[in-house]
N, CA, C and O atoms as a CHARMM CRD file, in Angstrom:
* protein
*
  252
    1    1 MET  N     82.89200 154.03900 206.98700 PROA 1      0.00000
    2    1 MET  CA    83.61300 155.02300 206.20700 PROA 1      0.00000
    3    1 MET  C     82.88800 156.36100 206.33100 PROA 1      0.00000
    4    1 MET  O     81.66100 156.40700 206.41900 PROA 1      0.00000
    5    2 LEU  N     83.65600 157.44000 206.33800 PROA 2      0.00000
    6    2 LEU  CA    83.05700 158.75500 206.53200 PROA 2      0.00000
    7    2 LEU  C     82.15400 159.18100 205.38000 PROA 2      0.00000
    8    2 LEU  O     81.19200 159.91900 205.59700 PROA 2      0.00000
    9    3 LEU  N     82.44000 158.73700 204.17600 PROA 3      0.00000
   10    3 LEU  CA    81.55200 159.08300 203.06300 PROA 3      0.00000
   11    3 LEU  C     80.20400 158.38000 203.20700 PROA 3      0.00000
   12    3 LEU  O     79.17700 158.92700 202.80300 PROA 3      0.00000
   13    4 ASP  N     80.19500 157.18700 203.77200 PROA 4      0.00000
   14    4 ASP  CA    78.92300 156.51500 204.05900 PROA 4      0.00000
   15    4 ASP  C     78.13600 157.30700 205.10500 PROA 4      0.00000
   16    4 ASP  O     76.91800 157.44900 204.99600 PROA 4      0.00000
   17    5 THR  N     78.82300 157.80900 206.09300 PROA 5      0.00000
   18    5 THR  CA    78.17200 158.62500 207.11500 PROA 5      0.00000
   19    5 THR  C     77.60400 159.89500 206.50400 PROA 5      0.00000
   20    5 THR  O     76.53400 160.35200 206.90700 PROA 5      0.00000
   21    6 ALA  N     78.30900 160.47300 205.53300 PROA 6      0.00000
   22    6 ALA  CA    77.79200 161.66000 204.84200 PROA 6      0.00000
   23    6 ALA  C     76.44300 161.35300 204.20300 PROA 6      0.00000
   24    6 ALA  O     75.53300 162.18100 204.23500 PROA 6      0.00000
   25    7 ASP  N     76.31700 160.15900 203.62300 PROA 7      0.00000
   26    7 ASP  CA    75.02900 159.74600 203.05800 PROA 7      0.00000
   27    7 ASP  C     73.96800 159.63400 204.15100 PROA 7      0.00000
   28    7 ASP  O     72.84100 160.10100 203.98900 PROA 7      0.00000
   29    8 GLU  N     74.34500 159.01300 205.25700 PROA 8      0.00000
   30    8 GLU  CA    73.39200 158.77300 206.34300 PROA 8      0.00000
   31    8 GLU  C     72.85300 160.06800 206.94600 PROA 8      0.00000
   32    8 GLU  O     71.68900 160.12900 207.34200 PROA 8      0.00000
   33    9 VAL  N     73.68900 161.09900 207.01700 PROA 9      0.00000
   34    9 VAL  CA    73.24300 162.35900 207.61600 PROA 9      0.00000
   35    9 VAL  C     72.68800 163.33200 206.58700 PROA 9      0.00000
   36    9 VAL  O     72.27400 164.43600 206.94000 PROA 9      0.00000
   37   10 GLY  N     72.67600 162.93500 205.31700 PROA 10     0.00000
   38   10 GLY  CA    72.02900 163.74600 204.28900 PROA 10     0.00000
   39   10 GLY  C     72.86400 164.86200 203.69500 PROA 10     0.00000
   40   10 GLY  O     72.31600 165.84200 203.19100 PROA 10     0.00000
   41   11 LEU  N     74.18600 164.73200 203.74500 PROA 11     0.00000
   42   11 LEU  CA    75.01100 165.74600 203.07400 PROA 11     0.00000
   43   11 LEU  C     74.78800 165.66100 201.56500 PROA 11     0.00000
   44   11 LEU  O     74.41100 164.60500 201.05600 PROA 11     0.00000
   45   12 PRO  N     75.01500 166.74900 200.85300 PROA 12     0.00000
   46   12 PRO  CA    74.79500 166.73100 199.40100 PROA 12     0.00000
   47   12 PRO  C     75.57800 165.60900 198.73000 PROA 12     0.00000
   48   12 PRO  O     76.68800 165.27600 199.14600 PROA 12     0.00000
   49   13 ASP  N     74.98500 165.03100 197.68400 PROA 13     0.00000
   50   13 ASP  CA    75.67000 163.94000 196.98700 PROA 13     0.00000
   51   13 ASP  C     76.17400 164.35700 195.60700 PROA 13     0.00000
   52   13 ASP  O     76.56900 163.50800 194.80900 PROA 13     0.00000
   53   14 ASP  N     76.16100 165.66500 195.32300 PROA 14     0.00000
   54   14 ASP  CA    76.66600 166.07200 194.01400 PROA 14     0.00000
   55   14 ASP  C     78.17900 165.87800 193.95700 PROA 14     0.00000
   56   14 ASP  O     78.85600 166.01100 194.97700 PROA 14     0.00000
   57   15 PRO  N     78.71500 165.56900 192.78500 PROA 15     0.00000
   58   15 PRO  CA    80.13500 165.21900 192.65800 PROA 15     0.00000
   59   15 PRO  C     81.09800 166.31400 193.12300 PROA 15     0.00000
   60   15 PRO  O     82.14000 166.00900 193.70300 PROA 15     0.00000
   61   16 GLU  N     80.77100 167.56000 192.88400 PROA 16     0.00000
   62   16 GLU  CA    81.67800 168.64100 193.27700 PROA 16     0.00000
   63   16 GLU  C     81.79200 168.72700 194.79900 PROA 16     0.00000
   64   16 GLU  O     82.88800 168.87000 195.34100 PROA 16     0.00000
   65   17 PHE  N     80.65000 168.63800 195.48100 PROA 17     0.00000
   66   17 PHE  CA    80.69100 168.66000 196.94300 PROA 17     0.00000
   67   17 PHE  C     81.44200 167.45900 197.48100 PROA 17     0.00000
   68   17 PHE  O     82.30200 167.60300 198.34900 PROA 17     0.00000
   69   18 ARG  N     81.12900 166.27700 196.97700 PROA 18     0.00000
   70   18 ARG  CA    81.77100 165.06500 197.47800 PROA 18     0.00000
   71   18 ARG  C     83.27000 165.08300 197.23200 PROA 18     0.00000
   72   18 ARG  O     84.03500 164.58500 198.05700 PROA 18     0.00000
   73   19 SER  N     83.70000 165.64500 196.11800 PROA 19     0.00000
   74   19 SER  CA    85.12800 165.74100 195.83900 PROA 19     0.00000
   75   19 SER  C     85.81300 166.64300 196.86300 PROA 19     0.00000
   76   19 SER  O     86.86500 166.29300 197.39800 PROA 19     0.00000
   77   20 ALA  N     85.21100 167.81100 197.13600 PROA 20     0.00000
   78   20 ALA  CA    85.78000 168.72700 198.12300 PROA 20     0.00000
   79   20 ALA  C     85.76000 168.10300 199.51500 PROA 20     0.00000
   80   20 ALA  O     86.72200 168.23700 200.27200 PROA 20     0.00000
   81   21 PHE  N     84.67400 167.42600 199.84900 PROA 21     0.00000
   82   21 PHE  CA    84.55000 166.78300 201.15400 PROA 21     0.00000
   83   21 PHE  C     85.58400 165.67600 201.31900 PROA 21     0.00000
   84   21 PHE  O     86.22000 165.57200 202.36800 PROA 21     0.00000
   85   22 ALA  N     85.75400 164.85400 200.29400 PROA 22     0.00000
   86   22 ALA  CA    86.74400 163.77200 200.34700 PROA 22     0.00000
   87   22 ALA  C     88.15700 164.34100 200.47400 PROA 22     0.00000
   88   22 ALA  O     88.98300 163.79300 201.20500 PROA 22     0.00000
   89   23 ALA  N     88.43600 165.42900 199.77200 PROA 23     0.00000
   90   23 ALA  CA    89.75900 166.05900 199.87000 PROA 23     0.00000
   91   23 ALA  C     90.00200 166.57100 201.28500 PROA 23     0.00000
   92   23 ALA  O     91.11200 166.45600 201.80500 PROA 23     0.00000
   93   24 TYR  N     88.97600 167.13300 201.90700 PROA 24     0.00000
   94   24 TYR  CA    89.10700 167.61700 203.27600 PROA 24     0.00000
   95   24 TYR  C     89.36800 166.46200 204.24100 PROA 24     0.00000
   96   24 TYR  O     90.20900 166.56900 205.13300 PROA 24     0.00000
   97   25 LEU  N     88.65000 165.37000 204.05700 PROA 25     0.00000
   98   25 LEU  CA    88.87200 164.19700 204.91000 PROA 25     0.00000
   99   25 LEU  C     90.28500 163.64700 204.72600 PROA 25     0.00000
  100   25 LEU  O     90.93800 163.26600 205.69800 PROA 25     0.00000
  101   26 GLU  N     90.74900 163.60600 203.49000 PROA 26     0.00000
  102   26 GLU  CA    92.10600 163.12000 203.22800 PROA 26     0.00000
  103   26 GLU  C     93.13400 164.02700 203.88900 PROA 26     0.00000
  104   26 GLU  O     94.09200 163.54600 204.49300 PROA 26     0.00000
  105   27 TRP  N     92.93900 165.32900 203.77700 PROA 27     0.00000
  106   27 TRP  CA    93.85600 166.29300 204.39400 PROA 27     0.00000
  107   27 TRP  C     93.89500 166.08100 205.90400 PROA 27     0.00000
  108   27 TRP  O     94.97500 166.01600 206.49000 PROA 27     0.00000
  109   28 GLY  N     92.72700 165.97200 206.53900 PROA 28     0.00000
  110   28 GLY  CA    92.68500 165.78000 207.98200 PROA 28     0.00000
  111   28 GLY  C     93.36000 164.49100 208.41200 PROA 28     0.00000
  112   28 GLY  O     94.04400 164.45100 209.43500 PROA 28     0.00000
  113   29 SER  N     93.16700 163.43900 207.63200 PROA 29     0.00000
  114   29 SER  CA    93.81600 162.15500 207.94200 PROA 29     0.00000
  115   29 SER  C     95.32500 162.26600 207.80800 PROA 29     0.00000
  116   29 SER  O     96.07200 161.72200 208.62100 PROA 29     0.00000
  117   30 ARG  N     95.76600 162.97300 206.77900 PROA 30     0.00000
  118   30 ARG  CA    97.20700 163.15900 206.58600 PROA 30     0.00000
  119   30 ARG  C     97.81000 163.95300 207.73900 PROA 30     0.00000
  120   30 ARG  O     98.89200 163.61800 208.22100 PROA 30     0.00000
  121   31 MET  N     97.11900 165.00200 208.18600 PROA 31     0.00000
  122   31 MET  CA    97.62300 165.79700 209.30500 PROA 31     0.00000
  123   31 MET  C     97.66700 164.95700 210.58100 PROA 31     0.00000
  124   31 MET  O     98.60600 165.07700 211.36800 PROA 31     0.00000
  125   32 ALA  N     96.67000 164.11800 210.78900 PROA 32     0.00000
  126   32 ALA  CA    96.66700 163.25800 211.98300 PROA 32     0.00000
  127   32 ALA  C     97.86900 162.32200 211.97800 PROA 32     0.00000
  128   32 ALA  O     98.49500 162.10700 213.01600 PROA 32     0.00000
  129   33 LEU  N     98.19500 161.76500 210.81500 PROA 33     0.00000
  130   33 LEU  CA    99.36100 160.87700 210.74000 PROA 33     0.00000
  131   33 LEU  C    100.66200 161.63600 210.95800 PROA 33     0.00000
  132   33 LEU  O    101.54600 161.16400 211.67400 PROA 33     0.00000
  133   34 ILE  N    100.78200 162.79600 210.35100 PROA 34     0.00000
  134   34 ILE  CA   102.01600 163.58900 210.47600 PROA 34     0.00000
  135   34 ILE  C    102.23700 164.00000 211.92700 PROA 34     0.00000
  136   34 ILE  O    103.34500 163.87100 212.44700 PROA 34     0.00000
  137   35 PHE  N    101.18600 164.49600 212.58500 PROA 35     0.00000
  138   35 PHE  CA   101.35200 165.05500 213.92200 PROA 35     0.00000
  139   35 PHE  C    101.14500 164.05500 215.04900 PROA 35     0.00000
  140   35 PHE  O    101.17800 164.43800 216.21800 PROA 35     0.00000
  141   36 SER  N    100.93400 162.78700 214.73000 PROA 36     0.00000
  142   36 SER  CA   100.74700 161.79900 215.79400 PROA 36     0.00000
  143   36 SER  C    102.06400 161.21300 216.28800 PROA 36     0.00000
  144   36 SER  O    102.09000 160.50700 217.29600 PROA 36     0.00000
  145   37 ARG  N    103.14500 161.49600 215.59300 PROA 37     0.00000
  146   37 ARG  CA   104.44800 161.01000 216.07200 PROA 37     0.00000
  147   37 ARG  C    104.87700 161.80700 217.29900 PROA 37     0.00000
  148   37 ARG  O    104.62000 163.01000 217.36300 PROA 37     0.00000
  149   38 PRO  N    105.51300 161.18100 218.25900 PROA 38     0.00000
  150   38 PRO  CA   105.84500 161.87400 219.51000 PROA 38     0.00000
  151   38 PRO  C    106.84400 163.00900 219.35000 PROA 38     0.00000
  152   38 PRO  O    106.85400 163.91800 220.18000 PROA 38     0.00000
  153   39 ASP  N    107.68500 162.99700 218.31900 PROA 39     0.00000
  154   39 ASP  CA   108.71400 164.01900 218.16700 PROA 39     0.00000
  155   39 ASP  C    108.28800 165.19500 217.29300 PROA 39     0.00000
  156   39 ASP  O    109.09700 166.08800 217.04100 PROA 39     0.00000
  157   40 VAL  N    107.06500 165.22100 216.83100 PROA 40     0.00000
  158   40 VAL  CA   106.61900 166.26800 215.91100 PROA 40     0.00000
  159   40 VAL  C    105.84500 167.33900 216.66600 PROA 40     0.00000
  160   40 VAL  O    104.96600 167.04300 217.47500 PROA 40     0.00000
  161   41 ARG  N    106.18800 168.57900 216.38400 PROA 41     0.00000
  162   41 ARG  CA   105.47100 169.72100 216.94500 PROA 41     0.00000
  163   41 ARG  C    104.95200 170.56400 215.79700 PROA 41     0.00000
  164   41 ARG  O    105.69900 170.84800 214.86100 PROA 41     0.00000
  165   42 PRO  N    103.70200 170.96800 215.84600 PROA 42     0.00000
  166   42 PRO  CA   103.16500 171.78400 214.75000 PROA 42     0.00000
  167   42 PRO  C    103.78500 173.17200 214.72400 PROA 42     0.00000
  168   42 PRO  O    104.15200 173.72600 215.76000 PROA 42     0.00000
  169   43 ASN  N    103.89400 173.71700 213.53100 PROA 43     0.00000
  170   43 ASN  CA   104.32900 175.09800 213.36600 PROA 43     0.00000
  171   43 ASN  C    103.06700 175.95600 213.47000 PROA 43     0.00000
  172   43 ASN  O    102.23900 175.95900 212.55900 PROA 43     0.00000
  173   44 LEU  N    102.92400 176.67100 214.56200 PROA 44     0.00000
  174   44 LEU  CA   101.70300 177.43600 214.79900 PROA 44     0.00000
  175   44 LEU  C    101.55500 178.62300 213.86200 PROA 44     0.00000
  176   44 LEU  O    100.49800 179.25100 213.81800 PROA 44     0.00000
  177   45 ASP  N    102.61900 178.93900 213.10300 PROA 45     0.00000
  178   45 ASP  CA   102.54700 180.04200 212.14600 PROA 45     0.00000
  179   45 ASP  C    102.09900 179.59300 210.75700 PROA 45     0.00000
  180   45 ASP  O    101.93800 180.42200 209.86000 PROA 45     0.00000
  181   46 GLU  N    101.89800 178.28400 210.57300 PROA 46     0.00000
  182   46 GLU  CA   101.41600 177.78800 209.27400 PROA 46     0.00000
  183   46 GLU  C    100.02400 178.32900 209.01100 PROA 46     0.00000
  184   46 GLU  O     99.19300 178.36800 209.91900 PROA 46     0.00000
  185   47 PRO  N     99.75900 178.74600 207.78400 PROA 47     0.00000
  186   47 PRO  CA    98.41400 179.23700 207.48400 PROA 47     0.00000
  187   47 PRO  C     97.39800 178.10100 207.47400 PROA 47     0.00000
  188   47 PRO  O     97.72600 176.96600 207.12900 PROA 47     0.00000
  189   48 MET  N     96.18200 178.41200 207.84900 PROA 48     0.00000
  190   48 MET  CA    95.09200 177.44100 207.79500 PROA 48     0.00000
  191   48 MET  C     94.65600 177.32300 206.33200 PROA 48     0.00000
  192   48 MET  O     94.46000 178.33400 205.65700 PROA 48     0.00000
  193   49 PRO  N     94.50500 176.10000 205.84800 PROA 49     0.00000
  194   49 PRO  CA    94.06300 175.95500 204.45400 PROA 49     0.00000
  195   49 PRO  C     92.65400 176.49900 204.28100 PROA 49     0.00000
  196   49 PRO  O     91.84200 176.48600 205.20600 PROA 49     0.00000
  197   50 ARG  N     92.38700 176.97700 203.07300 PROA 50     0.00000
  198   50 ARG  CA    91.05100 177.46700 202.74600 PROA 50     0.00000
  199   50 ARG  C     90.44500 176.53800 201.71800 PROA 50     0.00000
  200   50 ARG  O     91.10300 176.14400 200.75500 PROA 50     0.00000
  201   51 TRP  N     89.20600 176.19400 201.92400 PROA 51     0.00000
  202   51 TRP  CA    88.51000 175.26100 201.05100 PROA 51     0.00000
  203   51 TRP  C     87.36500 175.98500 200.37900 PROA 51     0.00000
  204   51 TRP  O     86.68900 176.80500 201.00100 PROA 51     0.00000
  205   52 GLY  N     87.14500 175.68700 199.11700 PROA 52     0.00000
  206   52 GLY  CA    86.02300 176.27200 198.39700 PROA 52     0.00000
  207   52 GLY  C     85.61400 175.35500 197.26600 PROA 52     0.00000
  208   52 GLY  O     86.29100 174.36700 196.98200 PROA 52     0.00000
  209   53 TRP  N     84.52500 175.67300 196.63200 PROA 53     0.00000
  210   53 TRP  CA    84.04600 174.86200 195.51700 PROA 53     0.00000
  211   53 TRP  C     85.06600 174.88000 194.39600 PROA 53     0.00000
  212   53 TRP  O     85.39600 175.94000 193.86400 PROA 53     0.00000
  213   54 GLY  N     85.56600 173.70300 194.03600 PROA 54     0.00000
  214   54 GLY  CA    86.52500 173.58500 192.95100 PROA 54     0.00000
  215   54 GLY  C     87.88600 174.14500 193.26100 PROA 54     0.00000
  216   54 GLY  O     88.70800 174.31300 192.36000 PROA 54     0.00000
  217   55 GLU  N     88.14400 174.43800 194.52200 PROA 55     0.00000
  218   55 GLU  CA    89.40500 175.05800 194.90000 PROA 55     0.00000
  219   55 GLU  C     89.86200 174.48800 196.22700 PROA 55     0.00000
  220   55 GLU  O     89.25300 174.73900 197.26700 PROA 55     0.00000
  221   56 VAL  N     90.92700 173.72800 196.18500 PROA 56     0.00000
  222   56 VAL  CA    91.46700 173.15000 197.41400 PROA 56     0.00000
  223   56 VAL  C     92.93100 173.54400 197.49500 PROA 56     0.00000
  224   56 VAL  O     93.70200 173.30600 196.56500 PROA 56     0.00000
  225   57 ARG  N     93.30600 174.14400 198.60200 PROA 57     0.00000
  226   57 ARG  CA    94.70900 174.50000 198.82100 PROA 57     0.00000
  227   57 ARG  C     95.17400 173.81900 200.10300 PROA 57     0.00000
  228   57 ARG  O     95.26600 174.45900 201.15100 PROA 57     0.00000
  229   58 PRO  N     95.46600 172.53300 200.02100 PROA 58     0.00000
  230   58 PRO  CA    95.84000 171.82900 201.25300 PROA 58     0.00000
  231   58 PRO  C     97.20000 172.25500 201.76200 PROA 58     0.00000
  232   58 PRO  O     98.08200 172.64100 200.99400 PROA 58     0.00000
  233   59 TRP  N     97.34900 172.17700 203.05600 PROA 59     0.00000
  234   59 TRP  CA    98.61200 172.47300 203.69800 PROA 59     0.00000
  235   59 TRP  C     99.58800 171.34300 203.40000 PROA 59     0.00000
  236   59 TRP  O     99.20500 170.17300 203.39200 PROA 59     0.00000
  237   60 GLN  N    100.81000 171.68000 203.16400 PROA 60     0.00000
  238   60 GLN  CA   101.86200 170.68900 202.96000 PROA 60     0.00000
  239   60 GLN  C    102.96100 170.94600 203.97300 PROA 60     0.00000
  240   60 GLN  O    103.29200 172.10100 204.23900 PROA 60     0.00000
  241   61 PRO  N    103.53100 169.90100 204.54100 PROA 61     0.00000
  242   61 PRO  CA   104.60500 170.12500 205.52300 PROA 61     0.00000
  243   61 PRO  C    105.83800 170.72900 204.85700 PROA 61     0.00000
  244   61 PRO  O    106.13200 170.45400 203.69400 PROA 61     0.00000
  245   62 ALA  N    106.54700 171.55300 205.61500 PROA 62     0.00000
  246   62 ALA  CA   107.79100 172.14600 205.11500 PROA 62     0.00000
  247   62 ALA  C    108.82300 171.04600 204.93000 PROA 62     0.00000
  248   62 ALA  O    108.84900 170.07100 205.68100 PROA 62     0.00000
  249   63 GLU  N    109.64900 171.20600 203.95100 PROA 63     0.00000
  250   63 GLU  CA   110.68900 170.18200 203.70100 PROA 63     0.00000
  251   63 GLU  C    111.96200 170.50500 204.41500 PROA 63     0.00000
  252   63 GLU  O    112.93300 169.75500 204.31500 PROA 63     0.00000
């Protein structure tokens, strides 16, 4: 698991960092699933999400 690897490489273990890190991993996994289908093409004009302490604005696919 990637959180175990975070421990192994010495990333901070404080709850705020781990929460932001876990959210980033979840976002990346979700994007991989969405864009792994053969008929899906990314919208290159979508803004890149910005991550910060206590602030996560994940990208959501257009409906």
